[in-house]
C-alpha positions in Angstrom: -6.4 14.7 -12.2 -5.0 18.0 -11.6 -2.3 18.1 -14.1 -2.3 14.9 -16.2 -4.6 12.8 -17.9 -5.3 9.7 -15.8 -6.5 7.7 -19.0 -3.3 8.3 -20.8 -1.6 7.4 -18.0 -3.6 4.1 -17.5 -3.3 3.2 -21.2 0.6 3.7 -21.2 1.4 1.8 -17.8 -1.2 -1.0 -17.4 0.6 -3.5 -19.4 3.2 -3.2 -16.7 1.0 -4.2 -13.5 1.2 -7.6 -12.0 -2.4 -8.6 -12.4 -3.7 -11.6 -14.5 -6.1 -9.4 -16.7 -6.6 -6.0 -18.3 -9.3 -5.1 -16.2 -7.7 -5.9 -13.0 -4.4 -4.1 -14.0 -6.5 -1.0 -15.1 -8.3 -1.0 -12.1 -5.2 -1.1 -9.7 -3.3 1.6 -11.7 -6.5 3.9 -11.7 -6.6 3.3 -7.5 -2.8 4.1 -7.4 -3.0 7.2 -9.5 -6.1 8.6 -7.5 -3.9 7.7 -4.4 -1.1 10.0 -5.9 -3.7 12.6 -6.5 -4.4 12.8 -2.7 -1.1 13.3 -1.8 0.0 16.0 -4.5 -2.9 17.5 -5.7 -2.2 20.7 -7.4 1.6 20.1 -6.7 1.6 17.0 -8.7 4.5 18.5 -10.7 6.9 18.4 -7.8 7.0 14.7 -8.4 9.0 15.2 -11.6 12.3 16.1 -10.1 11.8 13.8 -6.8 13.7 10.7 -5.5 11.1 8.5 -3.7 11.7 5.9 -1.1 8.9 3.1 -1.5 8.7 0.8 1.5 7.2 -2.6 1.0 7.0 -2.2 -2.9 6.1 -6.0 -3.4 5.5 -6.8 -7.3 5.6 -2.7 -8.0 2.1 -1.9 -8.7 2.7 1.4 -6.9 6.1 1.6 -8.1 4.8 1.7 -11.7 3.1 5.2 -11.5 5.8 6.6 -8.9 8.6 5.8 -11.4 6.5 7.1 -14.2 6.3 10.4 -12.7 9.3 10.9 -10.3 13.0 11.0 -11.0 14.0 8.2 -9.3 12.3 5.1 -6.9 14.4 3.4 -4.5 12.0 0.1 -4.1 12.5 -1.8 -0.8 10.8 -5.0 0.1 12.4 -7.9 2.2 10.3 -10.7 0.8 11.7 -13.6 -1.4 11.4 -12.9 -5.2 9.8 -16.3 -5.4 6.9 -14.7 -3.5 3.5 -13.5 -4.9 0.8 -14.7 -7.4 -0.2 -14.6 -10.2 3.3 -13.1 -10.9 6.2 -13.3 -8.5 8.4 -10.8 -7.0 11.2 -11.5 -9.2 9.1 -11.8 -12.2 7.5 -8.4 -11.7 10.7 -6.7 -10.8 12.3 -8.1 -13.9 9.7 -7.0 -16.1 9.7 -3.6 -14.9 13.6 -3.2 -15.1 13.3 -4.1 -18.5 10.6 -1.7 -19.6 11.5 1.4 -21.4 8.8 3.5 -19.4 10.0 3.2 -16.0 13.1 0.7 -15.9 15.8 2.9 -15.7 14.3 4.8 -12.7 13.8 1.9 -10.2 16.4 0.5 -8.0 15.1 -2.7 -6.2 16.3 -3.4 -2.9 15.7 -6.8 -1.3 16.3 -5.8 2.3 14.4 -5.4 5.7 13.1 -1.4 5.9 14.4 -0.5 8.8 18.0 -2.1 8.1 18.3 -0.2 5.0 17.0 3.2 6.7 19.6 2.8 9.2 22.4 2.0 6.9 22.2 3.5 3.6 19.4 6.2 3.4 21.0 9.0 1.8 20.0 12.7 2.0 18.5 12.9 -1.5 15.0 11.3 -0.6 12.2 13.7 -1.0 9.3 11.4 -0.4 9.0 8.3 1.6 5.8 6.1 0.6 4.1 3.3 2.4 1.3 2.5 0.1 -1.1 -0.6 1.0 2.0 -2.3 2.9 1.5 -1.5 6.5 -1.1 -4.3 6.9 1.8 -6.9 5.6 4.4 -5.7 8.5 4.8 -7.8 11.2 3.5 -5.9 14.3 2.6 -2.8 15.4 5.6 -2.4 17.2 7.7 -2.9 14.0 5.8 -0.2 12.6 6.6 2.3 15.4 10.4 1.5 15.0 10.2 1.8 11.5 8.5 5.2 11.6 11.1 6.2 14.3 14.3 5.0 12.3 12.8 6.8 9.4 12.4 10.2 11.3 15.9 9.9 13.0 17.5 9.5 9.4 15.7 12.1 7.7 16.0 14.7 10.5 19.9 14.0 10.5 20.2 14.9 6.9 17.9 17.7 6.8 20.1 20.8 6.0 16.8 22.9 4.9 15.4 19.7 3.1 11.9 18.6 3.8 11.2 15.0 3.3 7.5 14.1 3.7 5.9 10.8 4.6 3.2 9.7 2.3 1.0 6.9 3.5 -2.2 4.9 1.9 -3.9 2.3 3.7 -7.3 0.5 3.9 -9.3 2.6 6.6 -11.3 -0.1 8.0 -14.7 1.7 7.3 -16.9 1.4 4.2 -19.3 4.0 2.3 -20.7 1.1 0.3 -22.5 -1.5 2.2 -21.2 -4.0 -0.3 -17.6 -3.5 1.2 -18.6 -4.7 4.8 -17.4 -8.4 4.0 -13.8 -6.7 3.1 -14.0 -5.2 6.6 -14.8 -8.3 8.6 -12.5 -10.8 6.2 -9.6 -8.4 7.2 -10.5 -8.5 11.0 -11.1 -12.3 10.6 -7.4 -12.7 9.3 -5.8 -10.5 11.6 -6.9 -12.9 14.4 -4.3 -15.1 13.3 -1.8 -13.5 11.3 0.3 -16.9 10.5 -2.4 -18.4 9.1 -1.6 -17.7 5.5 -3.7 -14.6 4.9 -2.3 -11.3 3.8 -3.3 -9.2 6.7 -0.7 -9.5 9.5 -1.1 -6.0 11.3 -4.5 -4.6 11.2 -4.3 -0.8 12.4 -6.7 1.9 12.0 -5.8 5.4 10.3 -6.0 6.9 14.2 -3.6 4.5 15.2 -1.1 4.9 12.5 -1.3 8.8 13.1 -0.8 8.2 16.9 2.3 6.1 16.1 3.8 8.7 13.7 3.1 11.5 15.8 4.6 9.8 18.6 8.2 9.5 16.9 8.1 13.1 15.8 6.0 13.1 12.7 3.1 15.6 12.1 0.2 15.4 10.1 0.0 17.8 7.2 -3.3 16.4 5.8 -5.5 13.6 5.1 -8.1 12.2 2.5 -10.7 9.4 2.2 -10.8 7.4 -1.1 -14.5 6.2 -0.9 -15.6 2.8 -2.3 -12.2 2.1 -4.6 -13.2 0.7 -7.9 -10.7 -2.4 -7.2 -11.2 -6.2 -6.5 -9.4 -6.5 -3.4 -12.5 -6.9 -1.0 -13.5 -9.8 -3.2 -10.1 -11.5 -3.0 -10.0 -11.2 0.6 -13.4 -12.5 1.3 -12.6 -15.6 -0.9 -9.1 -16.1 0.8 -10.7 -16.0 4.0 -13.4 -18.4 3.2 -10.9 -20.7 1.8 -8.3 -20.6 4.7 -11.5 -21.4 7.2 -12.6 -24.1 5.3 -9.1 -25.4 5.3 -9.2 -25.1 9.2 -5.8 -22.9 8.7 -6.7 -21.5 12.2 -9.3 -19.2 11.0 -12.1 -20.5 13.2 -15.5 -21.0 11.2 -17.2 -20.4 14.6 -15.4 -17.1 15.3 -17.5 -14.0 15.4 -15.7 -12.0 12.8 -16.1 -15.1 10.4 -19.7 -15.7 11.2 -20.3 -12.0 10.6 -18.5 -12.0 7.4 -20.8 -15.1 6.2 -23.9 -12.9 7.2 -22.7 -9.9 5.2 -22.1 -12.1 2.3 -25.2 -13.8 2.3 -26.8 -10.0 2.8 -25.4 -9.1 -0.7 -27.7 -12.0 -2.2 -25.3 -12.8 -4.9 -24.1 -9.3 -5.5 -20.3 -8.3 -6.0 -18.3 -7.7 -2.9 -17.0 -4.0 -3.1 -13.6 -2.8 -1.4 -13.5 -0.8 1.8 -12.8 2.9 1.9 -8.8 4.0 1.7 -7.3 6.4 4.0 -4.5 8.5 3.0 -2.2 10.8 4.9 0.8 13.2 4.3 3.2 13.9 7.3 6.2 16.0 7.9 8.6 16.3 10.6 7.5 18.2 13.6 9.2 21.5 14.0 
Protein backbone atom coordinates (compact mmCIF):
# COMPACT_ATOMS: atom_id res chain seq x y z
CA UNK A 1 0.00 0.00 0.00
CA UNK A 2 1.21 3.44 -0.86
CA UNK A 3 0.54 5.47 2.28
CA UNK A 4 -0.59 3.12 5.04
CA UNK A 5 -0.03 -0.33 6.44
CA UNK A 6 -2.47 -2.90 5.16
CA UNK A 7 -1.79 -5.29 8.02
CA UNK A 8 -2.37 -2.61 10.65
CA UNK A 9 -5.72 -1.86 9.01
CA UNK A 10 -6.59 -5.57 8.89
CA UNK A 11 -5.86 -6.03 12.60
CA UNK A 12 -7.99 -3.00 13.47
CA UNK A 13 -10.92 -3.57 11.13
CA UNK A 14 -11.35 -7.30 10.52
CA UNK A 15 -13.53 -7.81 13.63
CA UNK A 16 -16.07 -5.48 11.99
CA UNK A 17 -16.47 -7.59 8.84
CA UNK A 18 -19.56 -9.74 8.28
CA UNK A 19 -17.96 -13.16 7.73
CA UNK A 20 -18.16 -16.11 10.09
CA UNK A 21 -14.43 -16.61 10.65
CA UNK A 22 -11.33 -14.53 11.28
CA UNK A 23 -9.73 -15.93 8.11
CA UNK A 24 -12.71 -14.94 5.95
CA UNK A 25 -12.92 -11.47 7.46
CA UNK A 26 -9.21 -10.82 7.03
CA UNK A 27 -9.11 -12.03 3.42
CA UNK A 28 -12.21 -10.06 2.43
CA UNK A 29 -10.83 -6.94 4.08
CA UNK A 30 -7.43 -7.28 2.40
CA UNK A 31 -9.18 -7.60 -0.95
CA UNK A 32 -11.15 -4.40 -0.39
CA UNK A 33 -8.05 -2.54 0.73
CA UNK A 34 -6.39 -3.62 -2.52
CA UNK A 35 -9.39 -2.24 -4.40
CA UNK A 36 -8.93 1.10 -2.63
CA UNK A 37 -5.27 1.06 -3.59
CA UNK A 38 -6.07 0.52 -7.28
CA UNK A 39 -8.44 3.48 -7.20
CA UNK A 40 -6.22 5.90 -5.27
CA UNK A 41 -2.62 4.69 -5.33
CA UNK A 42 -0.28 7.51 -4.30
CA UNK A 43 -3.31 9.80 -3.89
CA UNK A 44 -4.75 7.71 -1.05
CA UNK A 45 -4.66 10.67 1.34
CA UNK A 46 -7.41 12.31 -0.75
CA UNK A 47 -9.88 10.02 1.02
CA UNK A 48 -9.29 11.62 4.41
CA UNK A 49 -11.50 14.64 3.78
CA UNK A 50 -13.90 13.00 1.34
CA UNK A 51 -17.58 12.19 1.36
CA UNK A 52 -18.28 8.87 -0.38
CA UNK A 53 -21.57 7.63 -1.78
CA UNK A 54 -21.54 3.82 -1.79
CA UNK A 55 -24.26 2.18 -3.89
CA UNK A 56 -25.14 -1.40 -2.97
CA UNK A 57 -23.42 -1.44 0.40
CA UNK A 58 -24.99 -4.71 1.61
CA UNK A 59 -23.60 -5.79 4.97
CA UNK A 60 -20.91 -3.14 4.77
CA UNK A 61 -17.78 -5.06 3.86
CA UNK A 62 -16.60 -2.22 1.58
CA UNK A 63 -18.17 0.37 3.86
CA UNK A 64 -15.76 -0.61 6.64
CA UNK A 65 -12.51 0.54 4.96
CA UNK A 66 -14.24 3.43 3.22
CA UNK A 67 -15.54 4.82 6.51
CA UNK A 68 -12.25 4.21 8.28
CA UNK A 69 -10.33 6.40 5.83
CA UNK A 70 -12.97 8.85 4.52
CA UNK A 71 -14.73 11.69 6.30
CA UNK A 72 -18.23 10.33 5.67
CA UNK A 73 -19.93 7.45 3.84
CA UNK A 74 -23.49 7.53 2.55
CA UNK A 75 -24.21 3.79 2.32
CA UNK A 76 -27.23 2.98 0.13
CA UNK A 77 -28.93 -0.39 -0.31
CA UNK A 78 -32.63 -1.18 -0.94
CA UNK A 79 -32.51 -4.72 0.44
CA UNK A 80 -34.50 -5.83 3.46
CA UNK A 81 -32.60 -5.61 6.73
CA UNK A 82 -33.45 -9.29 7.26
CA UNK A 83 -31.53 -10.28 4.11
CA UNK A 84 -28.08 -11.84 4.25
CA UNK A 85 -26.05 -14.64 5.79
CA UNK A 86 -24.34 -15.47 8.10
CA UNK A 87 -25.18 -11.97 9.32
CA UNK A 88 -28.23 -10.04 8.08
CA UNK A 89 -27.92 -6.50 6.75
CA UNK A 90 -29.62 -5.20 9.87
CA UNK A 91 -27.27 -7.02 12.24
CA UNK A 92 -24.15 -6.04 10.32
CA UNK A 93 -25.14 -2.41 9.92
CA UNK A 94 -26.09 -2.12 13.60
CA UNK A 95 -22.71 -3.48 14.66
CA UNK A 96 -20.87 -1.02 12.41
CA UNK A 97 -22.98 1.90 13.64
CA UNK A 98 -22.02 1.04 17.21
CA UNK A 99 -18.30 0.67 16.49
CA UNK A 100 -15.88 3.35 17.65
CA UNK A 101 -13.74 2.92 14.53
CA UNK A 102 -16.35 3.82 11.88
CA UNK A 103 -19.79 4.26 13.45
CA UNK A 104 -20.13 8.05 13.44
CA UNK A 105 -18.98 8.29 9.83
CA UNK A 106 -21.68 6.09 8.27
CA UNK A 107 -25.20 7.09 7.25
CA UNK A 108 -27.26 4.04 6.23
CA UNK A 109 -29.91 4.65 3.58
CA UNK A 110 -32.41 1.88 2.81
CA UNK A 111 -33.63 3.09 -0.57
CA UNK A 112 -33.38 2.34 -4.27
CA UNK A 113 -30.16 3.87 -5.61
CA UNK A 114 -31.79 5.75 -8.50
CA UNK A 115 -34.52 7.12 -6.25
CA UNK A 116 -31.94 8.35 -3.78
CA UNK A 117 -29.76 9.94 -6.46
CA UNK A 118 -32.71 11.73 -8.05
CA UNK A 119 -34.24 12.95 -4.79
CA UNK A 120 -31.50 13.51 -2.25
CA UNK A 121 -27.98 13.49 -3.68
CA UNK A 122 -26.22 16.64 -2.53
CA UNK A 123 -23.27 18.59 -3.82
CA UNK A 124 -20.79 17.36 -1.23
CA UNK A 125 -20.09 13.89 -2.70
CA UNK A 126 -16.50 13.43 -3.81
CA UNK A 127 -16.58 9.78 -4.85
CA UNK A 128 -19.30 7.34 -5.88
CA UNK A 129 -18.47 3.67 -5.29
CA UNK A 130 -19.90 0.53 -6.86
CA UNK A 131 -17.86 -2.32 -5.36
CA UNK A 132 -18.97 -5.87 -6.17
CA UNK A 133 -22.56 -4.64 -6.40
CA UNK A 134 -23.27 -4.42 -10.15
CA UNK A 135 -23.99 -8.14 -10.49
CA UNK A 136 -26.72 -7.78 -7.86
CA UNK A 137 -28.60 -5.17 -9.92
CA UNK A 138 -31.75 -6.31 -11.64
CA UNK A 139 -30.68 -5.67 -15.24
CA UNK A 140 -28.26 -4.00 -17.61
CA UNK A 141 -30.93 -1.42 -18.34
CA UNK A 142 -31.12 -0.55 -14.64
CA UNK A 143 -27.36 0.00 -14.49
CA UNK A 144 -27.56 2.30 -17.53
CA UNK A 145 -30.31 4.34 -15.87
CA UNK A 146 -28.36 4.44 -12.62
CA UNK A 147 -25.21 5.73 -14.29
CA UNK A 148 -27.25 8.27 -16.24
CA UNK A 149 -29.05 9.54 -13.15
CA UNK A 150 -25.74 9.78 -11.33
CA UNK A 151 -24.12 11.73 -14.17
CA UNK A 152 -27.05 14.16 -14.30
CA UNK A 153 -27.02 14.74 -10.54
CA UNK A 154 -23.26 15.20 -10.33
CA UNK A 155 -23.06 17.45 -13.40
CA UNK A 156 -25.83 19.71 -12.11
CA UNK A 157 -23.97 20.56 -8.89
CA UNK A 158 -20.38 20.57 -10.09
CA UNK A 159 -19.43 24.25 -9.65
CA UNK A 160 -15.78 23.36 -10.13
CA UNK A 161 -16.07 20.17 -8.07
CA UNK A 162 -15.02 16.89 -9.67
CA UNK A 163 -16.88 13.83 -8.46
CA UNK A 164 -15.32 10.55 -9.51
CA UNK A 165 -17.02 7.22 -10.12
CA UNK A 166 -15.13 4.19 -8.76
CA UNK A 167 -16.09 0.67 -9.86
CA UNK A 168 -14.84 -2.78 -8.88
CA UNK A 169 -16.41 -5.97 -10.21
CA UNK A 170 -15.61 -9.56 -11.07
CA UNK A 171 -13.93 -9.50 -14.47
CA UNK A 172 -15.12 -12.80 -16.04
CA UNK A 173 -11.54 -13.86 -16.66
CA UNK A 174 -9.06 -15.88 -14.63
CA UNK A 175 -5.28 -15.84 -14.31
CA UNK A 176 -5.23 -18.97 -12.15
CA UNK A 177 -6.79 -22.06 -13.82
CA UNK A 178 -8.24 -22.97 -10.42
CA UNK A 179 -10.61 -20.01 -10.81
CA UNK A 180 -12.22 -21.26 -14.04
CA UNK A 181 -15.09 -22.86 -12.05
CA UNK A 182 -15.88 -19.44 -10.53
CA UNK A 183 -16.42 -17.94 -13.99
CA UNK A 184 -18.54 -20.90 -15.09
CA UNK A 185 -20.63 -20.80 -11.89
CA UNK A 186 -21.42 -17.12 -12.47
CA UNK A 187 -22.47 -17.83 -16.05
CA UNK A 188 -24.65 -20.74 -14.94
CA UNK A 189 -26.41 -18.60 -12.34
CA UNK A 190 -26.90 -15.77 -14.83
CA UNK A 191 -29.02 -17.99 -17.08
CA UNK A 192 -31.81 -17.61 -14.54
CA UNK A 193 -31.28 -14.76 -12.06
CA UNK A 194 -34.47 -15.64 -10.17
CA UNK A 195 -33.24 -19.10 -9.22
CA UNK A 196 -31.88 -18.00 -5.86
CA UNK A 197 -28.27 -17.33 -6.77
CA UNK A 198 -26.19 -14.22 -6.19
CA UNK A 199 -25.78 -13.30 -9.86
CA UNK A 200 -28.61 -11.28 -11.38
CA UNK A 201 -26.84 -9.19 -13.97
CA UNK A 202 -23.58 -10.48 -15.42
CA UNK A 203 -21.62 -7.83 -17.33
CA UNK A 204 -18.08 -7.72 -18.67
CA UNK A 205 -15.80 -4.79 -17.80
CA UNK A 206 -15.97 -3.68 -21.44
CA UNK A 207 -19.77 -3.55 -21.28
CA UNK A 208 -19.74 -1.64 -17.99
CA UNK A 209 -17.32 0.88 -19.51
CA UNK A 210 -19.48 1.20 -22.62
CA UNK A 211 -22.61 1.88 -20.58
CA UNK A 212 -20.80 4.48 -18.48
CA UNK A 213 -19.39 6.26 -21.51
CA UNK A 214 -22.77 6.26 -23.26
CA UNK A 215 -24.21 8.49 -20.51
CA UNK A 216 -21.31 10.90 -20.18
CA UNK A 217 -18.63 9.23 -18.05
CA UNK A 218 -15.03 8.93 -19.26
CA UNK A 219 -12.61 6.22 -18.13
CA UNK A 220 -9.62 7.70 -16.29
CA UNK A 221 -7.88 4.42 -15.57
CA UNK A 222 -8.36 0.70 -15.03
CA UNK A 223 -6.51 -2.02 -13.15
CA UNK A 224 -6.85 -5.76 -12.75
CA UNK A 225 -6.49 -7.58 -9.43
CA UNK A 226 -5.38 -11.04 -10.47
CA UNK A 227 -6.33 -14.16 -8.51
CA UNK A 228 -7.65 -12.40 -5.38
CA UNK A 229 -7.12 -14.51 -2.27
CA UNK A 230 -10.78 -14.72 -1.26
CA UNK A 231 -13.26 -17.58 -0.97
CA UNK A 232 -15.93 -16.22 -3.31
CA UNK A 233 -15.10 -18.68 -6.08
CA UNK A 234 -15.63 -21.66 -3.79
CA UNK A 235 -18.84 -20.16 -2.40
CA UNK A 236 -20.35 -19.53 -5.83
CA UNK A 237 -19.47 -23.00 -7.09
CA UNK A 238 -21.05 -24.60 -4.01
CA UNK A 239 -24.18 -22.46 -4.36
CA UNK A 240 -24.53 -23.21 -8.08
CA UNK A 241 -24.24 -26.95 -7.53
CA UNK A 242 -26.75 -26.79 -4.67
CA UNK A 243 -29.25 -24.88 -6.83
CA UNK A 244 -28.84 -27.44 -9.61
CA UNK A 245 -29.30 -30.39 -7.24
CA UNK A 246 -32.43 -28.78 -5.83
CA UNK A 247 -33.60 -28.22 -9.43
CA UNK A 248 -34.09 -24.51 -8.84
CA UNK A 249 -34.13 -23.78 -12.57
CA UNK A 250 -30.37 -24.23 -13.05
CA UNK A 251 -30.46 -27.17 -15.45
CA UNK A 252 -27.85 -29.83 -14.73
CA UNK A 253 -27.72 -30.50 -18.47
CA UNK A 254 -27.06 -26.90 -19.54
CA UNK A 255 -23.68 -26.26 -21.15
CA UNK A 256 -22.32 -23.88 -18.49
CA UNK A 257 -23.18 -26.28 -15.67
CA UNK A 258 -21.62 -29.24 -17.46
CA UNK A 259 -18.49 -27.18 -18.06
CA UNK A 260 -18.49 -26.21 -14.38
CA UNK A 261 -18.58 -29.86 -13.33
CA UNK A 262 -15.76 -30.66 -15.75
CA UNK A 263 -13.64 -27.75 -14.44
CA UNK A 264 -14.15 -28.80 -10.81
CA UNK A 265 -13.24 -32.40 -11.66
CA UNK A 266 -10.06 -31.17 -13.38
CA UNK A 267 -8.92 -29.65 -10.07
CA UNK A 268 -8.66 -33.16 -8.60
CA UNK A 269 -9.83 -31.99 -5.19
CA UNK A 270 -7.79 -28.77 -5.10
CA UNK A 271 -9.40 -25.59 -3.81
CA UNK A 272 -11.47 -23.51 -6.24
CA UNK A 273 -9.93 -20.07 -6.79
CA UNK A 274 -11.57 -16.72 -7.46
CA UNK A 275 -11.62 -14.95 -10.81
CA UNK A 276 -9.77 -11.71 -11.50
CA UNK A 277 -11.33 -8.41 -10.45
CA UNK A 278 -11.52 -5.35 -12.68
CA UNK A 279 -11.43 -1.84 -11.24
CA UNK A 280 -12.08 1.40 -13.08
CA UNK A 281 -12.10 5.10 -12.24
CA UNK A 282 -14.32 7.48 -14.20
CA UNK A 283 -14.79 11.23 -14.45
CA UNK A 284 -17.42 13.34 -16.16
CA UNK A 285 -16.61 13.88 -19.84
CA UNK A 286 -15.57 17.40 -20.75
